N, C-alpha and C positions, 0 to 999 in steps of 0.2 A: 339370758340367752339373747345373744343380738342377732334377731331375725331377718333385719334388712342384710345383713351380710348374708345369710346364709340365702336368703333369697336371690341376692346380687348373684352370687358363686353359682347358683344352678341355673340361673338364667343365661350366666356363660356357657355352661354347659350345652343348655339347649340350643343356643345360637350354633355351636359348632355342630350338635348333631344337625340341625338343620341345614349347613352348608353339606354336611355329608350326605344328606338326602337329597339334594339338590344336584349335587354331584353323580349320584346314581342315576338318578331321574334322567340328566343331562347326557348320560353315557351311553350314546347308539349304537354300539357295539353288542350292549346286553340285551339278550330276548326278554320278553315280557315275565315268564316263569323267573327268571335268573335277578331281574331286576324287583319280582316280589319277593324274591327269596333276600336280600340285600337287603328290603326295607324293614319288614318286620323285626329284626333286634335293634335297628333304629327307633321305630316306632313303639317299643315295648320300652325300650330303656328310658325315653322321652315321658311315656306313661308313669314308670317307676318314679322317676325323680320330680315331675307333678304331684303325684301322691305321696311322697316322701313330703314334700314341701308341705301339702297342705296338713301330714298329721303332724308335723313339726309345729306347725301354726296352733292346731288344735291342742297341743300338748301346753305348749306355754299359754293359751289361754286358760286353759282349765288350773295349771299353776298360779296365775294371777290372779283368778277368782278363789282360788284356795288360801290365797294371801289374804285376801282381804275379809275373810269369816274370820 
């Protein structure tokens, strides 16, 4: 499994999410409540991607350890 490739692609997605976050934060027409509502899905998505990457790395590590046995 090419972990570096997967990590690179997920980081690209996270970078785009962070751009969206900045757009929401910079939009002065939004009130605090609406800003928070728009931020939650972005923050959740980022956390899901980071968790997925950690899970993929863990599975890869365990698979490599099993191959050594």
